[in-house]
FIKOLZA-1660 file (N, C-alpha, C; in steps of 0.1 Angstrom, whole numbers, plus 5000, padded with zeros to 4 digits):
% residues 132
   i   px   py   pz ch aa at
   1 0949 2876 7882  A  X  N
   1 0943 2868 7893  A  X CA
   1 0948 2868 7907  A  X  C
   2 0938 2867 7918  A  X  N
   2 0943 2866 7930  A  X CA
   2 0944 2852 7935  A  X  C
   3 0954 2850 7944  A  X  N
   3 0954 2838 7949  A  X CA
   3 0958 2838 7967  A  X  C
   4 0951 2827 7971  A  X  N
   4 0959 2826 7985  A  X CA
   4 0964 2809 7985  A  X  C
   5 0974 2807 7997  A  X  N
   5 0978 2793 7997  A  X CA
   5 0975 2789 8008  A  X  C
   6 0973 2777 8013  A  X  N
   6 0974 2775 8029  A  X CA
   6 0985 2760 8025  A  X  C
   7 0989 2756 8038  A  X  N
   7 0999 2745 8041  A  X CA
   7 0997 2735 8051  A  X  C
   8 0999 2721 8047  A  X  N
   8 0995 2711 8056  A  X CA
   8 1007 2702 8053  A  X  C
   9 1007 2691 8058  A  X  N
   9 1020 2681 8056  A  X CA
   9 1012 2666 8056  A  X  C
  10 1019 2655 8052  A  X  N
  10 1011 2645 8049  A  X CA
  10 1024 2632 8048  A  X  C
  11 1022 2621 8056  A  X  N
  11 1029 2610 8058  A  X CA
  11 1024 2596 8055  A  X  C
  12 1028 2588 8043  A  X  N
  12 1024 2581 8038  A  X CA
  12 1035 2568 8036  A  X  C
  13 1028 2556 8034  A  X  N
  13 1039 2547 8027  A  X CA
  13 1030 2540 8016  A  X  C
  14 1040 2535 8008  A  X  N
  14 1039 2529 7995  A  X CA
  14 1047 2524 7985  A  X  C
  15 1041 2517 7976  A  X  N
  15 1052 2511 7967  A  X CA
  15 1049 2514 7952  A  X  C
  16 1060 2510 7943  A  X  N
  16 1056 2512 7931  A  X CA
  16 1058 2501 7921  A  X  C
  17 1050 2502 7912  A  X  N
  17 1051 2489 7900  A  X CA
  17 1058 2499 7888  A  X  C
  18 1069 2491 7883  A  X  N
  18 1077 2494 7870  A  X CA
  18 1092 2496 7875  A  X  C
  19 1097 2490 7864  A  X  N
  19 1113 2491 7865  A  X CA
  19 1117 2507 7866  A  X  C
  20 1111 2517 7860  A  X  N
  20 1114 2530 7862  A  X CA
  20 1115 2537 7877  A  X  C
  21 1109 2530 7884  A  X  N
  21 1110 2532 7898  A  X CA
  21 1121 2528 7908  A  X  C
  22 1129 2517 7901  A  X  N
  22 1141 2516 7907  A  X CA
  22 1137 2506 7920  A  X  C
  23 1147 2511 7932  A  X  N
  23 1143 2506 7945  A  X CA
  23 1129 2511 7951  A  X  C
  24 1124 2523 7947  A  X  N
  24 1109 2525 7953  A  X CA
  24 1099 2515 7951  A  X  C
  25 1100 2505 7941  A  X  N
  25 1094 2494 7942  A  X CA
  25 1090 2487 7951  A  X  C
  26 1099 2487 7963  A  X  N
  26 1098 2483 7972  A  X CA
  26 1087 2491 7985  A  X  C
  27 1083 2485 7995  A  X  N
  27 1076 2496 8004  A  X CA
  27 1083 2505 8008  A  X  C
  28 1080 2520 8010  A  X  N
  28 1086 2528 8017  A  X CA
  28 1079 2541 8021  A  X  C
  29 1083 2551 8030  A  X  N
  29 1076 2561 8034  A  X CA
  29 1079 2574 8024  A  X  C
  30 1069 2583 8027  A  X  N
  30 1071 2596 8021  A  X CA
  30 1063 2605 8028  A  X  C
  31 1071 2616 8031  A  X  N
  31 1066 2628 8037  A  X CA
  31 1066 2641 8026  A  X  C
  32 1053 2645 8027  A  X  N
  32 1051 2657 8018  A  X CA
  32 1046 2671 8024  A  X  C
  33 1051 2681 8021  A  X  N
  33 1045 2693 8026  A  X CA
  33 1034 2692 8013  A  X  C
  34 1022 2698 8016  A  X  N
  34 1011 2701 8009  A  X CA
  34 1007 2713 8006  A  X  C
  35 1008 2722 7995  A  X  N
  35 1002 2735 7993  A  X CA
  35 0992 2734 7985  A  X  C
  36 0979 2741 7988  A  X  N
  36 0967 2741 7980  A  X CA
  36 0964 2756 7978  A  X  C
  37 0966 2761 7967  A  X  N
  37 0962 2775 7962  A  X CA
  37 0950 2777 7956  A  X  C
  38 0941 2785 7961  A  X  N
  38 0928 2789 7957  A  X CA
  38 0928 2803 7951  A  X  C
  39 0924 2804 7936  A  X  N
  39 0923 2815 7928  A  X CA
  39 0910 2818 7923  A  X  C
  40 0909 2833 7924  A  X  N
  40 0897 2838 7917  A  X CA
  40 0902 2855 7911  A  X  C
  41 0893 2859 7903  A  X  N
  41 0898 2870 7892  A  X CA
  41 0896 2883 7901  A  X  C
  42 0883 2886 7910  A  X  N
  42 0883 2895 7917  A  X CA
  42 0878 2892 7935  A  X  C
  43 0885 2902 7943  A  X  N
  43 0883 2898 7956  A  X CA
  43 0867 2897 7962  A  X  C
  44 0865 2891 7972  A  X  N
  44 0848 2893 7973  A  X CA
  44 0847 2906 7981  A  X  C
  45 0836 2907 7989  A  X  N
  45 0832 2920 7992  A  X CA
  45 0840 2921 8007  A  X  C
  46 0844 2914 8011  A  X  N
  46 0856 2915 8022  A  X CA
  46 0870 2919 8020  A  X  C
  47 0873 2918 8007  A  X  N
  47 0886 2920 8002  A  X CA
  47 0895 2908 8001  A  X  C
  48 0889 2895 8003  A  X  N
  48 0900 2883 8003  A  X CA
  48 0897 2873 7992  A  X  C
  49 0904 2865 7988  A  X  N
  49 0901 2855 7982  A  X CA
  49 0891 2842 7987  A  X  C
  50 0895 2839 7999  A  X  N
  50 0883 2829 8007  A  X CA
  50 0890 2831 8023  A  X  C
  51 0881 2825 8030  A  X  N
  51 0887 2826 8042  A  X CA
  51 0898 2815 8044  A  X  C
  52 0909 2820 8050  A  X  N
  52 0921 2809 8050  A  X CA
  52 0918 2800 8063  A  X  C
  53 0913 2803 8072  A  X  N
  53 0909 2796 8084  A  X CA
  53 0901 2784 8078  A  X  C
  54 0889 2788 8070  A  X  N
  54 0884 2775 8064  A  X CA
  54 0893 2766 8055  A  X  C
  55 0901 2773 8046  A  X  N
  55 0908 2770 8036  A  X CA
  55 0919 2758 8042  A  X  C
  56 0921 2762 8054  A  X  N
  56 0932 2753 8063  A  X CA
  56 0924 2741 8069  A  X  C
  57 0913 2744 8072  A  X  N
  57 0905 2734 8079  A  X CA
  57 0900 2724 8066  A  X  C
  58 0900 2727 8056  A  X  N
  58 0895 2718 8045  A  X CA
  58 0905 2711 8042  A  X  C
  59 0917 2717 8040  A  X  N
  59 0930 2711 8034  A  X CA
  59 0933 2699 8042  A  X  C
  60 0932 2705 8058  A  X  N
  60 0936 2695 8068  A  X CA
  60 0928 2682 8065  A  X  C
  61 0913 2682 8066  A  X  N
  61 0906 2671 8066  A  X CA
  61 0907 2663 8053  A  X  C
  62 0914 2667 8041  A  X  N
  62 0914 2657 8031  A  X CA
  62 0927 2652 8033  A  X  C
  63 0936 2659 8039  A  X  N
  63 0951 2653 8043  A  X CA
  63 0948 2643 8052  A  X  C
  64 0939 2640 8064  A  X  N
  64 0940 2634 8073  A  X CA
  64 0933 2621 8070  A  X  C
  65 0927 2623 8058  A  X  N
  65 0918 2604 8051  A  X CA
  65 0932 2599 8044  A  X  C
  66 0942 2605 8042  A  X  N
  66 0953 2599 8036  A  X CA
  66 0965 2595 8047  A  X  C
  67 0966 2606 8056  A  X  N
  67 0979 2606 8064  A  X CA
  67 0980 2593 8075  A  X  C
  68 0991 2589 8074  A  X  N
  68 0998 2577 8085  A  X CA
  68 0992 2565 8076  A  X  C
  69 0987 2563 8063  A  X  N
  69 0981 2553 8056  A  X CA
  69 0993 2545 8047  A  X  C
  70 0990 2531 8045  A  X  N
  70 0998 2525 8037  A  X CA
  70 0988 2526 8022  A  X  C
  71 0991 2535 8014  A  X  N
  71 0985 2534 8001  A  X CA
  71 0982 2523 7994  A  X  C
  72 0991 2512 7997  A  X  N
  72 0989 2498 7988  A  X CA
  72 0977 2494 7997  A  X  C
  73 0972 2495 8006  A  X  N
  73 0964 2489 8013  A  X CA
  73 0949 2498 8012  A  X  C
  74 0948 2509 8004  A  X  N
  74 0935 2517 8003  A  X CA
  74 0930 2511 7991  A  X  C
  75 0917 2509 7993  A  X  N
  75 0907 2503 7981  A  X CA
  75 0908 2514 7970  A  X  C
  76 0908 2525 7972  A  X  N
  76 0907 2536 7960  A  X CA
  76 0918 2535 7953  A  X  C
  77 0931 2532 7956  A  X  N
  77 0941 2532 7947  A  X CA
  77 0948 2517 7945  A  X  C
  78 0939 2507 7946  A  X  N
  78 0944 2493 7940  A  X CA
  78 0947 2497 7924  A  X  C
  79 0959 2489 7920  A  X  N
  79 0961 2490 7908  A  X CA
  79 0969 2504 7903  A  X  C
  80 0970 2511 7913  A  X  N
  80 0976 2528 7907  A  X CA
  80 0989 2528 7914  A  X  C
  81 1000 2532 7905  A  X  N
  81 1009 2538 7913  A  X CA
  81 1009 2554 7918  A  X  C
  82 1008 2554 7930  A  X  N
  82 1006 2566 7940  A  X CA
  82 1016 2574 7938  A  X  C
  83 1020 2582 7926  A  X  N
  83 1029 2589 7927  A  X CA
  83 1027 2602 7929  A  X  C
  84 1037 2611 7934  A  X  N
  84 1034 2626 7937  A  X CA
  84 1024 2633 7928  A  X  C
  85 1026 2630 7916  A  X  N
  85 1015 2635 7908  A  X CA
  85 1003 2632 7908  A  X  C
  86 1001 2619 7909  A  X  N
  86 0987 2614 7912  A  X CA
  86 0980 2619 7923  A  X  C
  87 0989 2618 7936  A  X  N
  87 0983 2622 7946  A  X CA
  87 0979 2638 7949  A  X  C
  88 0987 2647 7942  A  X  N
  88 0983 2661 7939  A  X CA
  88 0968 2660 7934  A  X  C
  89 0967 2653 7923  A  X  N
  89 0950 2653 7918  A  X CA
  89 0941 2647 7926  A  X  C
  90 0946 2638 7934  A  X  N
  90 0936 2634 7943  A  X CA
  90 0931 2641 7954  A  X  C
  91 0943 2651 7961  A  X  N
  91 0941 2663 7968  A  X CA
  91 0930 2671 7963  A  X  C
  92 0935 2676 7951  A  X  N
  92 0928 2686 7945  A  X CA
  92 0913 2684 7941  A  X  C
  93 0911 2673 7937  A  X  N
  93 0897 2666 7934  A  X CA
  93 0889 2664 7947  A  X  C
  94 0896 2660 7958  A  X  N
  94 0889 2658 7971  A  X CA
  94 0885 2672 7976  A  X  C
  95 0894 2681 7975  A  X  N
  95 0892 2696 7978  A  X CA
  95 0880 2702 7971  A  X  C
  96 0881 2701 7957  A  X  N
  96 0868 2704 7951  A  X CA
  96 0856 2701 7955  A  X  C
  97 0854 2686 7956  A  X  N
  97 0842 2681 7962  A  X CA
  97 0839 2688 7974  A  X  C
  98 0846 2690 7983  A  X  N
  98 0843 2696 7997  A  X CA
  98 0839 2712 7993  A  X  C
  99 0845 2722 7984  A  X  N
  99 0842 2732 7980  A  X CA
  99 0829 2733 7973  A  X  C
 100 0825 2724 7967  A  X  N
 100 0813 2722 7959  A  X CA
 100 0801 2720 7971  A  X  C
 101 0805 2714 7983  A  X  N
 101 0795 2710 7990  A  X CA
 101 0795 2722 7998  A  X  C
 102 0801 2733 8002  A  X  N
 102 0801 2746 8008  A  X CA
 102 0811 2744 8020  A  X  C
 103 0819 2738 8018  A  X  N
 103 0832 2739 8028  A  X CA
 103 0840 2749 8031  A  X  C
 104 0841 2759 8023  A  X  N
 104 0845 2769 8024  A  X CA
 104 0835 2782 8024  A  X  C
 105 0824 2779 8025  A  X  N
 105 0813 2790 8028  A  X CA
 105 0809 2797 8015  A  X  C
 106 0801 2803 8017  A  X  N
 106 0795 2814 8004  A  X CA
 106 0806 2819 7995  A  X  C
 107 0815 2825 8002  A  X  N
 107 0827 2833 7996  A  X CA
 107 0835 2824 7988  A  X  C
 108 0832 2813 7986  A  X  N
 108 0843 2804 7979  A  X CA
 108 0835 2803 7963  A  X  C
 109 0823 2809 7965  A  X  N
 109 0813 2807 7949  A  X CA
 109 0821 2811 7938  A  X  C
 110 0830 2822 7939  A  X  N
 110 0836 2829 7926  A  X CA
 110 0849 2821 7926  A  X  C
 111 0853 2811 7932  A  X  N
 111 0866 2805 7930  A  X CA
 111 0867 2801 7918  A  X  C
 112 0877 2803 7909  A  X  N
 112 0879 2796 7896  A  X CA
 112 0889 2785 7894  A  X  C
 113 0896 2784 7905  A  X  N
 113 0906 2772 7901  A  X CA
 113 0915 2770 7917  A  X  C
 114 0920 2757 7917  A  X  N
 114 0931 2756 7927  A  X CA
 114 0940 2747 7923  A  X  C
 115 0954 2751 7928  A  X  N
 115 0964 2742 7924  A  X CA
 115 0969 2736 7939  A  X  C
 116 0971 2720 7936  A  X  N
 116 0976 2712 7950  A  X CA
 116 0993 2710 7944  A  X  C
 117 1001 2714 7953  A  X  N
 117 1015 2709 7949  A  X CA
 117 1020 2701 7963  A  X  C
 118 1025 2691 7961  A  X  N
 118 1032 2682 7969  A  X CA
 118 1047 2683 7970  A  X  C
 119 1055 2689 7980  A  X  N
 119 1067 2687 7979  A  X CA
 119 1073 2676 7984  A  X  C
 120 1081 2671 7978  A  X  N
 120 1090 2658 7980  A  X CA
 120 1101 2660 7991  A  X  C
 121 1107 2671 7986  A  X  N
 121 1119 2675 7991  A  X CA
 121 1122 2690 7988  A  X  C
 122 1132 2696 7991  A  X  N
 122 1137 2712 7990  A  X CA
 122 1139 2713 7976  A  X  C
 123 1142 2704 7969  A  X  N
 123 1146 2702 7955  A  X CA
 123 1137 2695 7943  A  X  C
 124 1123 2690 7950  A  X  N
 124 1114 2683 7940  A  X CA
 124 1101 2685 7944  A  X  C
 125 1092 2687 7936  A  X  N
 125 1075 2688 7939  A  X CA
 125 1071 2685 7926  A  X  C
 126 1056 2683 7928  A  X  N
 126 1049 2683 7915  A  X CA
 126 1036 2686 7919  A  X  C
 127 1029 2693 7911  A  X  N
 127 1016 2699 7911  A  X CA
 127 1003 2693 7901  A  X  C
 128 0991 2698 7904  A  X  N
 128 0981 2696 7897  A  X CA
 128 0969 2709 7900  A  X  C
 129 0969 2713 7886  A  X  N
 129 0961 2726 7887  A  X CA
 129 0946 2721 7879  A  X  C
 130 0935 2724 7887  A  X  N
 130 0922 2721 7881  A  X CA
 130 0912 2734 7882  A  X  C
 131 0902 2735 7874  A  X  N
 131 0892 2746 7874  A  X CA
 131 0884 2740 7886  A  X  C
 132 0875 2751 7889  A  X  N
 132 0862 2748 7898  A  X CA
 132 0852 2752 7892  A  X  C
% end
């Protein structure tokens, strides 16, 4: 399996419900490094997984929809703990939608999967992997 990864970053505010979250139940900020890894079994006729420039553009577009937002105020996230794991899935699913609409061009037709990893720090991160 071949893969490429592109990176962006995301800054949000949010709070959590539930004793397990301790002080994070209060409104707080979070900054994430966001990695999106695209996979396919064989390289395309140009010898690549997918155009890195297009992948970078599409990841940035998805991240921009969330960047500098208080997720507690976003209608899509009402009643949900916007954990790192949850946000990785949101970004992966939104990227998959953009890919299905042609955002990565014709060369993306043979992509088989995507993994989105959000790095909370240099020692903790969470990922979501999905088929395309």
